[in-house]
N, C-alpha and C positions, 0 to 999 in steps of 0.2 A: 589670522595670518601674520607672520613675522614681516619685518621690513624687507627681507631678502626675497619675499615671495613675488612672483610676477603679478601684473595687474589681473583683475578678474577675467578680462577678455582673453588672456593668454593662459594656456594650460602648461603647467610644469610637468615635464615628462622625463622619466628615467628609462633609458634604453639599455637593456642588458643583452649583450651580444658577444659572440666569440671574438677574441683578439685577432684570430685569423680564421679563414674558412672560405668556402666557395661563394658565399653570399656577399653582396656589396655592403658597405658601411651604412647600416640602417639609420643610425643617429644623424649622419650627414644628409642622407636622403630626406629625412623629415624636416630638417632645418632649412633645406634648400627650396622649399615650396614658396610660392609668391604670397601666401596668405599671412605669414608671420604670426600665426596663432599658437605656436608651440615654442616653449623654451626647453630644449632637449639637452640632457647630459647623457653621455654614454659611459658604461662600465663593462668590464669583461668577467667579473666574478661576483659570486653571491656575497662574499665578505665586503667588497666595495659597495655593492647595492645596499646592504644592511647599514653600512656607515652613513651613506647619504640619507637613507630613509630615517635614521635616528637623529640626524643633524638638521635636515631641511624639510620644508613643505614640498611634497610631491603629489600632484593630482592623479597621475596614472603611471603605471609601469608597463612598458612594452618589452616583451621578451622574445628573442629570436630562438626558435627551436631548430638547432643545426647539429644533430648528432654526427659524429661522436664528440666534436669540439665543445658543444654546449647543449645540455639536455634542458630545454626550456621548461618542460613539465616538472622536473626536479627543482629547478630554480624557483618556479612559482610556488610549488608546495612549501619550499623552505621559507620564502618571503612571507607566505601566509601565516606562518607560526607567530610572527611578531606584528603583522599588519593584516588582520583578517578582513577588514572592510575596504582596503585600498583597491581601487579598480586596476585590473591587469588585463592586458591584451596579449594573446599568444599568436605570434606570426610563425607559420609552419608550412612545410611541404609534406611532412611525414606524420605528424601526430594526428591521431584520430580524434573525433569529437569526444569519444569516451575518455581519452587521455586528458583532454582539455577540461572536461567537466570534473574529473577526479582531481585535477590540480587546482580547482576553484578559479579557473580563468573566467573573467567577466565576459570576454568575447574572444573569438578566434578569427584570424584573417589568413587566408590561404596564400602561400607564396608559390608561384608556378614557374618551374624551371629556373629558379634563382631570381626571377623577376619580382620585385617589390614595387607596388604601385603606391607612391607616397600620397597621392590625392585620396585614395580609398582609405588608407591607414589613418590619415589625418582626420577624415570625416568620422571614422570609427572612434578615434580618440576623443574628438570633440563631443560626440554623442555620449560616450561613457562618462566623461567628466561632467557634462551638463546634468546627466541623470544623478550622479553622485552629489553634485552641488545642491540640486533640488532636494534630495533625500536628507542632506545634512542641515537644511535651513531650519 
């Protein structure tokens, strides 16, 4: 880990979400939890995500699937080209499990009527990151 990496107890998360849309600002929701276990950066494009992934240590990518403004399945498929082992969580109202599996998402969290439950998503991220860290030991 480089010097810019967060402490081991904090997961470095890249949130890929549309710049505008019906859903709330996902990155802000994740950083507003009381647990302070996530260091979240938000981007709104694949190009920006790829730049950060090439320049920084990221433990997990969380991608919001909010068609038509952002197709999370396409984003994850694209990011997997350069980062096949990076844990990714797809947050969606519309993508099917088959879509998520084909995009190589590590896990899927359902968004219901635009509601994102940060506590549930945070626990999912912590679990995914913990498993990846164990695997990489």
